[in-house]
N, C-alpha and C positions, 0 to 999 in steps of 0.2 A: 207228368215231365208235358213242358212244354216245347216246343221246337221252333227254336231262334238261329234267325241267317246273318251274317255276317258280312260284308261285302268290305272288300281291301283292294286297292287301288294303286297301281304304284307309278309312277313315272321315271324310266331310267331316258337316259339320253342314245340315241341312234347313234352317235358318233364315237363315243370314246365308252358308254356301255354302263356310265355314275349313273346310280339313284341320284332322282331330284328331289323329289318332295312324293307323299304317298296320306294315302289315307285310311279309315278302318273306320265305319260303320255298320249299325244296326238298320236292318230294314232296305234302303229302298238303294245306298250310296250315292254317289258324286255322278253328273255326269258324265260324259266326256268335255260339253262346251264348258262347262266351271272348271275340269281340271286345267284345259287350254288356255283358259281367264288366268289362271292361279297360277299355272306355271310363266304367264309371260309373263307378269305381277316380278318374278324373281330373276329375269333377264331372259330368258329363255327363249326358241322361237318354239310355236307350235300349229306346223300346218301337219301337210304329210308326212312329217319328223320330225324326234323333237329334239333339237338343239340346246344346249347346257349353254352359260352365259361364256363357259369362259373355251370350249369350243365353239361359239361364234366369234369372241375374240382371235382365236389363233387363224381361222378363214378368210375373220376380215385384212388381217394384218399379211396376207397371205395374200389376195387378192385387189391391195390396195394400189390405186394406179400413182399416186405420188413417189411412192416409195420407190417404185417399177420407174420412172423418172430418172427421179433429181437421189435415190441413194439410199440406205437403211437409215429412219431414224432412230434417236435415243429408246430403247429399251428400260422398263424402271418391273422391275417385279413382272413380267409376262404382259406388262402394257405399254402402249407405244407411248413416247411424250410429244410427241407433232414434230412438225415443222414450223418454224416461226423466221419473220424476217431478222435481217443480219442485225445484231445491237439488240433484239430485245428474247426477250425469256418467255413471251405470251407467245403460244401455238393460236396458228390462224384457224381461223372462221371454221373452213372447211375438218380441220382436224377437232375442231374441239366439238361437232356435230358426230363424228368417228366416234361408234362405240370401245374400242377397242385401246381410243386413247384417253390417259389419267384423267384427262379434265373434265371428261365427260360425264355429264350429270343423271348419275343414274335414278336418284330419289325423283325429279322433276320429270325424269322418264316415267318413274311408277308415279304418278298423278297424272301425265297426260291419262294412262290408261287405263286408271281407276274409272266404274260404272257411276 
């Protein structure tokens, strides 16, 4: 009878406690740096604390200086619709770059982070 070692890596959000991702492998397992990389590809932060994509969006909306100055922007399913100029439906550039805006391109961000 041989001895096998199974390494389980679980990643949870430090804010809401929700499970983000995980791996189970025989032998060595996955390093913390690779786990951080894969979590970032899913839209999470991975510094001293792991913060899931949904919590990042909620925090960003709370911290938004435009919303503090101009009032609350429209919301669509938990995401911000952003501010636009009068008579124009397109959000301003600053809002387009914000992760909380519905027009933020998560696929482009994923490509930017890839090795």
